[in-house]
Gaussian input, Z-matrix of N, CA and C with variables (Angstrom, degrees):
# hf/3-21g

backbone

0 1
 N
 C     1     B1
 C     2     B2     1     A1
 N     3     B3     2     A2     1     D1
 C     4     B4     3     A3     2     D2
 C     5     B5     4     A4     3     D3
 N     6     B6     5     A5     4     D4
 C     7     B7     6     A6     5     D5
 C     8     B8     7     A7     6     D6
 N     9     B9     8     A8     7     D7
 C    10    B10     9     A9     8     D8
 C    11    B11    10    A10     9     D9
 N    12    B12    11    A11    10    D10
 C    13    B13    12    A12    11    D11
 C    14    B14    13    A13    12    D12
 N    15    B15    14    A14    13    D13
 C    16    B16    15    A15    14    D14
 C    17    B17    16    A16    15    D15
 N    18    B18    17    A17    16    D16
 C    19    B19    18    A18    17    D17
 C    20    B20    19    A19    18    D18
 N    21    B21    20    A20    19    D19
 C    22    B22    21    A21    20    D20
 C    23    B23    22    A22    21    D21
 N    24    B24    23    A23    22    D22
 C    25    B25    24    A24    23    D23
 C    26    B26    25    A25    24    D24
 N    27    B27    26    A26    25    D25
 C    28    B28    27    A27    26    D26
 C    29    B29    28    A28    27    D27
 N    30    B30    29    A29    28    D28
 C    31    B31    30    A30    29    D29
 C    32    B32    31    A31    30    D30
 N    33    B33    32    A32    31    D31
 C    34    B34    33    A33    32    D32
 C    35    B35    34    A34    33    D33
 N    36    B36    35    A35    34    D34
 C    37    B37    36    A36    35    D35
 C    38    B38    37    A37    36    D36
 N    39    B39    38    A38    37    D37
 C    40    B40    39    A39    38    D38
 C    41    B41    40    A40    39    D39
 N    42    B42    41    A41    40    D40
 C    43    B43    42    A42    41    D41
 C    44    B44    43    A43    42    D42
 N    45    B45    44    A44    43    D43
 C    46    B46    45    A45    44    D44
 C    47    B47    46    A46    45    D45
 N    48    B48    47    A47    46    D46
 C    49    B49    48    A48    47    D47
 C    50    B50    49    A49    48    D48
 N    51    B51    50    A50    49    D49
 C    52    B52    51    A51    50    D50
 C    53    B53    52    A52    51    D51
 N    54    B54    53    A53    52    D52
 C    55    B55    54    A54    53    D53
 C    56    B56    55    A55    54    D54
 N    57    B57    56    A56    55    D55
 C    58    B58    57    A57    56    D56
 C    59    B59    58    A58    57    D57
 N    60    B60    59    A59    58    D58
 C    61    B61    60    A60    59    D59
 C    62    B62    61    A61    60    D60
 N    63    B63    62    A62    61    D61
 C    64    B64    63    A63    62    D62
 C    65    B65    64    A64    63    D63
 N    66    B66    65    A65    64    D64
 C    67    B67    66    A66    65    D65
 C    68    B68    67    A67    66    D66
 N    69    B69    68    A68    67    D67
 C    70    B70    69    A69    68    D68
 C    71    B71    70    A70    69    D69
 N    72    B72    71    A71    70    D70
 C    73    B73    72    A72    71    D71
 C    74    B74    73    A73    72    D72
 N    75    B75    74    A74    73    D73
 C    76    B76    75    A75    74    D74
 C    77    B77    76    A76    75    D75
 N    78    B78    77    A77    76    D76
 C    79    B79    78    A78    77    D77
 C    80    B80    79    A79    78    D78
 N    81    B81    80    A80    79    D79
 C    82    B82    81    A81    80    D80
 C    83    B83    82    A82    81    D81
 N    84    B84    83    A83    82    D82
 C    85    B85    84    A84    83    D83
 C    86    B86    85    A85    84    D84
 N    87    B87    86    A86    85    D85
 C    88    B88    87    A87    86    D86
 C    89    B89    88    A88    87    D87
 N    90    B90    89    A89    88    D88
 C    91    B91    90    A90    89    D89
 C    92    B92    91    A91    90    D90
 N    93    B93    92    A92    91    D91
 C    94    B94    93    A93    92    D92
 C    95    B95    94    A94    93    D93
 N    96    B96    95    A95    94    D94
 C    97    B97    96    A96    95    D95
 C    98    B98    97    A97    96    D96
 N    99    B99    98    A98    97    D97
 C   100   B100    99    A99    98    D98
 C   101   B101   100   A100    99    D99
 N   102   B102   101   A101   100   D100
 C   103   B103   102   A102   101   D101
 C   104   B104   103   A103   102   D102
 N   105   B105   104   A104   103   D103
 C   106   B106   105   A105   104   D104
 C   107   B107   106   A106   105   D105
 N   108   B108   107   A107   106   D106
 C   109   B109   108   A108   107   D107
 C   110   B110   109   A109   108   D108
 N   111   B111   110   A110   109   D109
 C   112   B112   111   A111   110   D110
 C   113   B113   112   A112   111   D111
 N   114   B114   113   A113   112   D112
 C   115   B115   114   A114   113   D113
 C   116   B116   115   A115   114   D114
 N   117   B117   116   A116   115   D115
 C   118   B118   117   A117   116   D116
 C   119   B119   118   A118   117   D117
 N   120   B120   119   A119   118   D118
 C   121   B121   120   A120   119   D119
 C   122   B122   121   A121   120   D120
 N   123   B123   122   A122   121   D121
 C   124   B124   123   A123   122   D122
 C   125   B125   124   A124   123   D123
 N   126   B126   125   A125   124   D124
 C   127   B127   126   A126   125   D125
 C   128   B128   127   A127   126   D126
 N   129   B129   128   A128   127   D127
 C   130   B130   129   A129   128   D128
 C   131   B131   130   A130   129   D129
 N   132   B132   131   A131   130   D130
 C   133   B133   132   A132   131   D131
 C   134   B134   133   A133   132   D132
 N   135   B135   134   A134   133   D133
 C   136   B136   135   A135   134   D134
 C   137   B137   136   A136   135   D135
 N   138   B138   137   A137   136   D136
 C   139   B139   138   A138   137   D137
 C   140   B140   139   A139   138   D138
 N   141   B141   140   A140   139   D139
 C   142   B142   141   A141   140   D140
 C   143   B143   142   A142   141   D141
 N   144   B144   143   A143   142   D142
 C   145   B145   144   A144   143   D143
 C   146   B146   145   A145   144   D144
 N   147   B147   146   A146   145   D145
 C   148   B148   147   A147   146   D146
 C   149   B149   148   A148   147   D147
 N   150   B150   149   A149   148   D148
 C   151   B151   150   A150   149   D149
 C   152   B152   151   A151   150   D150
 N   153   B153   152   A152   151   D151
 C   154   B154   153   A153   152   D152
 C   155   B155   154   A154   153   D153
 N   156   B156   155   A155   154   D154
 C   157   B157   156   A156   155   D155
 C   158   B158   157   A157   156   D156
 N   159   B159   158   A158   157   D157
 C   160   B160   159   A159   158   D158
 C   161   B161   160   A160   159   D159
 N   162   B162   161   A161   160   D160
 C   163   B163   162   A162   161   D161
 C   164   B164   163   A163   162   D162
 N   165   B165   164   A164   163   D163
 C   166   B166   165   A165   164   D164
 C   167   B167   166   A166   165   D165
 N   168   B168   167   A167   166   D166
 C   169   B169   168   A168   167   D167
 C   170   B170   169   A169   168   D168
 N   171   B171   170   A170   169   D169
 C   172   B172   171   A171   170   D170
 C   173   B173   172   A172   171   D171
 N   174   B174   173   A173   172   D172
 C   175   B175   174   A174   173   D173
 C   176   B176   175   A175   174   D174
 N   177   B177   176   A176   175   D175
 C   178   B178   177   A177   176   D176
 C   179   B179   178   A178   177   D177
 N   180   B180   179   A179   178   D178
 C   181   B181   180   A180   179   D179
 C   182   B182   181   A181   180   D180
 N   183   B183   182   A182   181   D181
 C   184   B184   183   A183   182   D182
 C   185   B185   184   A184   183   D183
 N   186   B186   185   A185   184   D184
 C   187   B187   186   A186   185   D185
 C   188   B188   187   A187   186   D186
 N   189   B189   188   A188   187   D187
 C   190   B190   189   A189   188   D188
 C   191   B191   190   A190   189   D189
 N   192   B192   191   A191   190   D190
 C   193   B193   192   A192   191   D191
 C   194   B194   193   A193   192   D192
 N   195   B195   194   A194   193   D193
 C   196   B196   195   A195   194   D194
 C   197   B197   196   A196   195   D195
 N   198   B198   197   A197   196   D196
 C   199   B199   198   A198   197   D197
 C   200   B200   199   A199   198   D198
 N   201   B201   200   A200   199   D199
 C   202   B202   201   A201   200   D200
 C   203   B203   202   A202   201   D201
 N   204   B204   203   A203   202   D202
 C   205   B205   204   A204   203   D203
 C   206   B206   205   A205   204   D204
 N   207   B207   206   A206   205   D205
 C   208   B208   207   A207   206   D206
 C   209   B209   208   A208   207   D207
 N   210   B210   209   A209   208   D208
 C   211   B211   210   A210   209   D209
 C   212   B212   211   A211   210   D210
 N   213   B213   212   A212   211   D211
 C   214   B214   213   A213   212   D212
 C   215   B215   214   A214   213   D213
 N   216   B216   215   A215   214   D214
 C   217   B217   216   A216   215   D215
 C   218   B218   217   A217   216   D216
 N   219   B219   218   A218   217   D217
 C   220   B220   219   A219   218   D218
 C   221   B221   220   A220   219   D219

   B1=1.4661
   B2=1.5191
   B3=1.3642
   B4=1.4607
   B5=1.4671
   B6=1.3330
   B7=1.4380
   B8=1.4960
   B9=1.3038
   B10=1.4690
   B11=1.5228
   B12=1.3403
   B13=1.4293
   B14=1.5985
   B15=1.2650
   B16=1.4799
   B17=1.5929
   B18=1.2664
   B19=1.3977
   B20=1.4287
   B21=1.3883
   B22=1.3762
   B23=1.5497
   B24=1.3295
   B25=1.4772
   B26=1.5880
   B27=1.3433
   B28=1.4760
   B29=1.5886
   B30=1.2845
   B31=1.4590
   B32=1.5657
   B33=1.3632
   B34=1.4336
   B35=1.4840
   B36=1.3139
   B37=1.4698
   B38=1.5083
   B39=1.2530
   B40=1.4804
   B41=1.4614
   B42=1.3062
   B43=1.5394
   B44=1.4819
   B45=1.3173
   B46=1.4473
   B47=1.5028
   B48=1.3807
   B49=1.5679
   B50=1.5071
   B51=1.2968
   B52=1.5156
   B53=1.5232
   B54=1.3230
   B55=1.4586
   B56=1.5575
   B57=1.3510
   B58=1.4712
   B59=1.5145
   B60=1.3746
   B61=1.4924
   B62=1.5398
   B63=1.3171
   B64=1.4613
   B65=1.5788
   B66=1.2568
   B67=1.5315
   B68=1.4264
   B69=1.3366
   B70=1.4711
   B71=1.4857
   B72=1.4306
   B73=1.3343
   B74=1.5187
   B75=1.2758
   B76=1.4202
   B77=1.6094
   B78=1.2906
   B79=1.5046
   B80=1.5419
   B81=1.2891
   B82=1.5238
   B83=1.5480
   B84=1.2980
   B85=1.4766
   B86=1.5698
   B87=1.2849
   B88=1.3918
   B89=1.5192
   B90=1.3483
   B91=1.4858
   B92=1.5667
   B93=1.3559
   B94=1.4565
   B95=1.4844
   B96=1.3525
   B97=1.4069
   B98=1.5270
   B99=1.2825
   B100=1.4908
   B101=1.4652
   B102=1.2891
   B103=1.4372
   B104=1.5231
   B105=1.2458
   B106=1.5093
   B107=1.5572
   B108=1.2814
   B109=1.4765
   B110=1.5002
   B111=1.3119
   B112=1.5092
   B113=1.5354
   B114=1.3143
   B115=1.4290
   B116=1.5685
   B117=1.3146
   B118=1.4541
   B119=1.5610
   B120=1.2870
   B121=1.4219
   B122=1.5721
   B123=1.2504
   B124=1.5029
   B125=1.5390
   B126=1.2569
   B127=1.5121
   B128=1.5161
   B129=1.3038
   B130=1.4511
   B131=1.4938
   B132=1.3969
   B133=1.4499
   B134=1.5703
   B135=1.3237
   B136=1.4149
   B137=1.6039
   B138=1.3299
   B139=1.4978
   B140=1.4757
   B141=1.4101
   B142=1.4420
   B143=1.5768
   B144=1.2203
   B145=1.4585
   B146=1.5538
   B147=1.2278
   B148=1.5021
   B149=1.5586
   B150=1.2955
   B151=1.4244
   B152=1.5260
   B153=1.3130
   B154=1.4424
   B155=1.5741
   B156=1.3947
   B157=1.4562
   B158=1.4613
   B159=1.4062
   B160=1.5358
   B161=1.5134
   B162=1.2959
   B163=1.4128
   B164=1.5140
   B165=1.3545
   B166=1.3605
   B167=1.5500
   B168=1.3555
   B169=1.3876
   B170=1.4889
   B171=1.3268
   B172=1.4398
   B173=1.5661
   B174=1.2849
   B175=1.5143
   B176=1.5088
   B177=1.3299
   B178=1.4805
   B179=1.5381
   B180=1.3442
   B181=1.4721
   B182=1.5142
   B183=1.3477
   B184=1.3960
   B185=1.5717
   B186=1.3622
   B187=1.4262
   B188=1.5172
   B189=1.3925
   B190=1.4209
   B191=1.5193
   B192=1.3144
   B193=1.5065
   B194=1.4890
   B195=1.3994
   B196=1.4187
   B197=1.5730
   B198=1.3171
   B199=1.4253
   B200=1.4761
   B201=1.3117
   B202=1.4594
   B203=1.5769
   B204=1.2858
   B205=1.5020
   B206=1.5133
   B207=1.3410
   B208=1.3616
   B209=1.5451
   B210=1.3201
   B211=1.4567
   B212=1.4730
   B213=1.3413
   B214=1.4429
   B215=1.4789
   B216=1.2923
   B217=1.4288
   B218=1.4835
   B219=1.3033
   B220=1.4945
   B221=1.5036
   A1=107.05
   A2=117.10
   A3=117.91
   A4=112.14
   A5=114.16
   A6=120.98
   A7=111.30
   A8=118.16
   A9=117.36
   A10=110.43
   A11=116.14
   A12=122.09
   A13=111.46
   A14=110.98
   A15=114.19
   A16=109.50
   A17=119.32
   A18=127.53
   A19=108.19
   A20=120.82
   A21=123.44
   A22=113.68
   A23=115.89
   A24=116.94
   A25=108.33
   A26=111.15
   A27=118.16
   A28=108.19
   A29=116.10
   A30=121.99
   A31=109.88
   A32=117.82
   A33=123.78
   A34=112.26
   A35=115.87
   A36=125.59
   A37=108.43
   A38=120.19
   A39=122.07
   A40=113.57
   A41=114.68
   A42=121.12
   A43=112.08
   A44=118.03
   A45=124.98
   A46=110.24
   A47=114.06
   A48=118.89
   A49=108.46
   A50=120.85
   A51=120.13
   A52=110.54
   A53=118.50
   A54=121.71
   A55=106.16
   A56=118.64
   A57=121.22
   A58=110.25
   A59=113.74
   A60=120.14
   A61=115.72
   A62=114.02
   A63=118.80
   A64=108.54
   A65=116.04
   A66=118.26
   A67=112.48
   A68=116.87
   A69=120.67
   A70=112.25
   A71=115.03
   A72=119.76
   A73=115.17
   A74=117.26
   A75=123.89
   A76=106.73
   A77=117.62
   A78=120.67
   A79=108.50
   A80=113.34
   A81=119.87
   A82=107.44
   A83=120.44
   A84=120.68
   A85=112.98
   A86=117.76
   A87=123.16
   A88=113.64
   A89=113.31
   A90=120.83
   A91=104.69
   A92=114.33
   A93=117.62
   A94=113.78
   A95=119.13
   A96=123.60
   A97=109.86
   A98=116.92
   A99=121.01
   A100=115.03
   A101=117.10
   A102=120.92
   A103=113.54
   A104=113.28
   A105=122.08
   A106=107.18
   A107=117.71
   A108=119.63
   A109=117.03
   A110=116.12
   A111=114.23
   A112=111.64
   A113=115.59
   A114=119.14
   A115=110.38
   A116=113.67
   A117=120.98
   A118=109.83
   A119=117.35
   A120=121.61
   A121=113.19
   A122=117.86
   A123=120.78
   A124=110.18
   A125=119.58
   A126=121.57
   A127=108.21
   A128=117.48
   A129=123.42
   A130=113.14
   A131=114.19
   A132=120.24
   A133=113.39
   A134=111.79
   A135=119.53
   A136=102.79
   A137=111.87
   A138=119.70
   A139=111.06
   A140=112.03
   A141=113.22
   A142=105.64
   A143=115.81
   A144=123.10
   A145=109.08
   A146=117.71
   A147=125.56
   A148=108.58
   A149=115.32
   A150=119.47
   A151=115.57
   A152=118.65
   A153=125.19
   A154=113.17
   A155=113.19
   A156=114.05
   A157=108.79
   A158=111.32
   A159=116.63
   A160=102.39
   A161=117.64
   A162=123.19
   A163=112.02
   A164=119.82
   A165=125.79
   A166=110.25
   A167=118.82
   A168=120.50
   A169=110.83
   A170=117.53
   A171=120.08
   A172=109.96
   A173=111.40
   A174=118.10
   A175=110.44
   A176=114.57
   A177=120.86
   A178=107.25
   A179=114.85
   A180=116.47
   A181=111.11
   A182=120.48
   A183=126.09
   A184=111.88
   A185=118.73
   A186=120.05
   A187=112.70
   A188=117.61
   A189=118.80
   A190=115.58
   A191=116.49
   A192=118.70
   A193=114.17
   A194=119.37
   A195=118.89
   A196=110.70
   A197=117.12
   A198=125.45
   A199=112.35
   A200=118.99
   A201=122.66
   A202=110.64
   A203=113.32
   A204=120.42
   A205=107.58
   A206=117.30
   A207=120.86
   A208=109.27
   A209=115.33
   A210=122.55
   A211=110.12
   A212=118.01
   A213=121.96
   A214=112.00
   A215=119.37
   A216=124.31
   A217=112.17
   A218=118.49
   A219=118.03
   A220=111.59
   D1=127.32
   D2=177.50
   D3=-72.19
   D4=160.55
   D5=177.24
   D6=-115.29
   D7=153.84
   D8=-179.09
   D9=-67.14
   D10=135.81
   D11=-179.42
   D12=-86.65
   D13=-25.85
   D14=-172.11
   D15=-142.62
   D16=130.48
   D17=176.73
   D18=-125.56
   D19=122.49
   D20=-171.47
   D21=-79.87
   D22=-12.24
   D23=176.98
   D24=-161.38
   D25=152.95
   D26=177.52
   D27=-58.01
   D28=-40.50
   D29=-175.20
   D30=-63.73
   D31=-35.45
   D32=175.43
   D33=-63.60
   D34=-43.69
   D35=177.52
   D36=-65.66
   D37=-42.12
   D38=176.59
   D39=-61.02
   D40=-45.45
   D41=176.56
   D42=-61.09
   D43=-44.91
   D44=177.63
   D45=-58.68
   D46=-49.57
   D47=-176.48
   D48=-71.03
   D49=-19.50
   D50=179.94
   D51=-73.81
   D52=-20.65
   D53=176.56
   D54=-77.83
   D55=128.60
   D56=-179.27
   D57=-53.62
   D58=144.43
   D59=-178.25
   D60=-49.24
   D61=-38.80
   D62=-173.98
   D63=-69.87
   D64=-29.60
   D65=176.16
   D66=-79.78
   D67=-38.16
   D68=174.73
   D69=-56.26
   D70=-44.08
   D71=177.78
   D72=-61.80
   D73=-39.84
   D74=179.58
   D75=-66.24
   D76=-43.17
   D77=-179.06
   D78=-58.63
   D79=-50.34
   D80=-174.90
   D81=-63.01
   D82=-32.05
   D83=-178.12
   D84=-91.05
   D85=1.53
   D86=-177.43
   D87=-128.13
   D88=65.71
   D89=-178.23
   D90=-117.79
   D91=132.88
   D92=177.64
   D93=-75.41
   D94=130.99
   D95=172.20
   D96=-112.32
   D97=120.58
   D98=177.30
   D99=-64.35
   D100=-31.36
   D101=178.56
   D102=-72.86
   D103=-41.79
   D104=-176.93
   D105=-83.31
   D106=-24.65
   D107=-179.35
   D108=80.28
   D109=18.58
   D110=179.52
   D111=-170.45
   D112=-165.80
   D113=-177.51
   D114=-79.52
   D115=133.90
   D116=-179.15
   D117=-137.13
   D118=170.91
   D119=173.83
   D120=-86.13
   D121=135.94
   D122=177.55
   D123=-87.56
   D124=134.69
   D125=177.43
   D126=-125.24
   D127=164.47
   D128=177.03
   D129=50.69
   D130=41.20
   D131=-173.13
   D132=-90.47
   D133=159.03
   D134=177.28
   D135=-124.58
   D136=155.56
   D137=177.60
   D138=-116.68
   D139=128.74
   D140=-179.78
   D141=-126.89
   D142=148.31
   D143=-179.15
   D144=-93.14
   D145=116.29
   D146=175.58
   D147=-103.32
   D148=173.98
   D149=-175.07
   D150=-56.62
   D151=-45.73
   D152=-175.92
   D153=-123.24
   D154=11.72
   D155=-177.02
   D156=-162.26
   D157=172.32
   D158=170.92
   D159=-105.21
   D160=148.56
   D161=180.00
   D162=-122.26
   D163=116.26
   D164=178.63
   D165=-96.18
   D166=120.15
   D167=175.39
   D168=-121.26
   D169=137.05
   D170=-179.78
   D171=-171.00
   D172=-145.36
   D173=-175.72
   D174=-122.10
   D175=151.59
   D176=175.83
   D177=-74.49
   D178=134.32
   D179=-179.96
   D180=-67.02
   D181=-31.05
   D182=-174.32
   D183=-76.91
   D184=-49.36
   D185=-170.85
   D186=-117.50
   D187=-12.48
   D188=177.85
   D189=84.52
   D190=-3.46
   D191=175.97
   D192=-71.94
   D193=159.46
   D194=-178.73
   D195=-70.25
   D196=139.25
   D197=173.15
   D198=-134.75
   D199=163.66
   D200=-178.96
   D201=-146.74
   D202=152.14
   D203=-177.65
   D204=-135.38
   D205=127.00
   D206=174.36
   D207=-99.49
   D208=129.62
   D209=176.55
   D210=-115.46
   D211=105.18
   D212=-171.94
   D213=-73.17
   D214=144.99
   D215=171.48
   D216=-70.47
   D217=151.09
   D218=179.10
   D219=-82.44

């Protein structure tokens, strides 16, 4: 499982770590890639705190193209 290379804030990391590991793993393995046309794993990702969500941006494990995943706050 790849780990985030870049976190834009300590708060973003806290929010990410507050999600149970099993769900974080599912989120990382379920990112849509427009090039591959389905769910893929995100690699080399960074975590950014947005107003109402966390944003994971990285690369598709299959094709290497940029992908992103929004993780909404509860």
